[in-house]
C-alpha angles and dihedrals in degrees: 000000000000123000111256087211090062093046090049092052104034111021093152091064089053091049090048089051090051089050089054087057089050089247132124124218132188106209095176094092088051093048092046090052090048094050093049092049093049091050091049090048090052089050091047093050091052089054093049089052089051090049091056092047092052091046092054089057093060097082092045090052091049090047091054094041096245125149113263098195095101092049093051089047092053091049092049090054091049090045093052091047093049091050088049092050093045089056091050091047088055092049089051089050090053092050093046094048092047088054096046092047087062094054118091125226122276113254116234118247093256092063109107120242114248147123104234147349090298088069094051114126117237110225103180145334132223117202129347126274111275119261126200136198089218136045105280124221130229116253094251092057090044090052093048093046092051091041092232100116124051116181094155092066091041087055090052093048096041118350146267119330093035128108140203111213112200137185110335089006094061091040089052093052091049094047091052092051091052093044091053094049093045091050095047097043088052087054093058104273120134112228119235128187105204135195112264093220125060137179128255092261091060095050088049091049093063098039100256088117142093095004100047102038092120089061095053129085108230130192123224092256093057098262119133131216106235117256087201137355086250087086103059094031096052089047091050086093098035113145092012134121112218132201116251087226087067095055133136093041112188125203132177122192137183116208141149109251130212128204132167090209087211095170096044102077110153096011123119090341089165129065133358104310098093114025132160087225123030139147125251142172110220129200116207129182135187113202144160116261089252093056097041104095095043090049091051091054090052094042088055091047088052092053090048091052095072091052091048090052091050092050095236119151114238145153135213122226130186108225119238122233094264092053097045119120118249096255100034127101091187132001136189113200119206112210124194121210110253113192094202090057095040091223144065117287125201114259099162139019117200116194147176115213098183109210091324098106093030091058089051095046095036097236114161139162138206132198089233120022091204097052128091092239115132112256120240131214112259120228116243130210136180142171140174109262077204146313105249102204092049088050090053089051093047092049092048091052102038097040097042118131132213095250089057097258123120123226113228114231111252092240091064101046096087086060091053102050093263095300112158107187138036113223133176112303123221 
């Protein structure tokens, strides 16, 4: 959520930021609400001061034997008016908050201009696209041929965009999760195992609500299945004041993730790329504003590291303004090479949200928790470290062999009892 003070003092910057996102915004209704609220607050403060002054006259009247009825009558009128104004101020706050919750974050200056993903800026590549001396298969055909992926039975049991993993498919998914967590914890991240359901406040805190409610799975008692571990892990420190000495705080978390994919009808309907339920290891950081961009670079490098160890070709792109997520101020996407697509496919997004999420979730820091200094909002960052199902898909496609088997990347073999190749399962 943006700071109303910044909008009040520099509305043009906010408008320019929306333009970079290829969006238009009319801030005048918000500014009018803010002005009306502040005028009402000033009037209310005058009445409260008058209340106090009148109240202080009561003992003097009693001491002098004067009738206090008029004083109390005047205080009652003031009290009723103050209560009425306080109610109106609360209504103004709700309208202002509702408006602010609908406004996306402001892109940083280094975010490229552009309309969509075709305008994203390639930053670097690692490895070359995999080449074969045979006609390679898509991962869904490999999974079916090896009898390790079964979307048909998942569709029977649940519905479309779900999968059964079986045999070495299930073992490979589990091995990848363990490998990711071991790699990230060895790099200084504290492992978190979060709840898979959160409340409305937590979804609002990280920016999923109110804008993306149609993409969420919701229970009948207003809990939400998490779309990513970012939501519970970021809200782990909601309504807290952290010590600057603690920062940066680095967490990694495995979770199942649940997304309705409401806007993706017809896209990636086969395979593991776009599922309603999928596994992911998430990286989350809490930093000072001064640390944030350096920490984003290191977080992105940490996410890249697992792909490097797996020997998967990938590239890193900086998203343009038109492709930027709602809460993000800057994002690097890591895209893995997928032979069946003939292109790079997103496997991780690493973002800095400035104080956008922290303002919603009320996460602050101070250099000295015992001092009277005014706390500041932390900057939050996160990135997939990385998506597990998409990693399975990338391994099946990039490590497939002519005989239909799949070579297991060396980094995963210790998690699979030393097994080197996946062959057809019974």
